[in-house]
C-alpha atoms as one frame of an Amber mdcrd trajectory, in Angstrom:
protein
  18.513  13.409 -60.314  17.965  10.393 -58.104  17.549  10.753 -54.369  20.887
   8.986 -53.847  22.622  11.492 -56.155  20.998  14.380 -54.259  22.279  12.988
 -50.965  25.768  12.516 -52.439  25.736  16.105 -53.738  24.778  17.492 -50.321
  27.393  15.300 -48.633  30.107  16.509 -51.019  29.476  20.086 -49.880  30.082
  19.321 -46.195  33.398  19.705 -44.382  35.398  16.481 -44.842  36.479  14.385
 -41.901  34.959  13.341 -38.651  33.298  15.776 -36.320  33.865  15.867 -32.571
  31.639  16.031 -29.561  32.288  17.672 -26.213  29.343  16.890 -24.036  26.336
  18.463 -25.722  28.471  20.543 -28.109  29.386  19.518 -31.645  32.415  20.794
 -33.588  34.945  20.049 -36.301  38.638  19.838 -35.424  39.762  21.120 -38.830
  37.908  24.339 -38.227  39.165  24.399 -34.667  35.924  25.574 -33.178  32.598
  24.454 -31.881  29.574  25.176 -34.028  27.847  28.170 -32.578  24.280  27.661
 -31.434  24.491  23.885 -31.641  24.047  22.750 -28.120  22.002  19.571 -28.277
  19.438  18.900 -25.606  20.302  15.191 -25.516  23.748  13.605 -25.803  22.261
  11.108 -28.257  21.392  14.027 -30.613  24.981  15.292 -30.497  26.293  11.760
 -31.094  24.003  11.380 -34.124  25.165  14.695 -35.620  28.846  13.898 -35.028
  28.609  10.492 -36.711  26.162  11.362 -39.499  28.700  12.299 -42.205  30.685
   9.077 -41.843  27.507   7.010 -41.472  26.006   8.528 -44.633  29.218   7.828
 -46.576  29.013   4.186 -45.474  25.305   3.950 -46.327  25.880   5.372 -49.825
  28.656   2.832 -50.424  26.432   0.022 -49.198  23.505   1.098 -51.412  25.814
   1.212 -54.442  27.248  -2.208 -53.592  23.767  -3.694 -53.248  22.594  -2.052
 -56.477  25.563  -3.542 -58.343  24.916  -6.945 -56.784  21.248  -6.709 -57.762
  22.142  -5.864 -61.376  24.527  -8.836 -61.498  21.873 -11.182 -60.119  19.338
  -9.914 -62.672  21.860 -10.446 -65.475  22.573 -13.956 -64.174  18.837 -14.728
 -64.101  18.446 -13.466 -67.665  21.261 -15.785 -68.710  19.829 -18.799 -66.910
  16.119 -18.276 -67.532  16.258 -16.217 -70.700  13.770 -13.751 -69.264  13.961
 -10.071 -68.497  13.836  -9.132 -64.813  13.334  -5.518 -63.764
């Protein structure tokens, strides 16, 4: 399994939707509660946790888009140059 597939698998097991932040506390509105024992020392840590699921979804999409673009460019080069590019 590729690293990207592993990340996608872990992401698929998380609670869907955006998380919320109240000061140093992180929670999920669908669950209606704050995560126990997750009081972040810095607000920037809480902000990172809250946004990580959505950010990772975007990053996975971007990696896949770039991989597809790369494969197309390699195919185009093979057609133009007649050589194999890895």
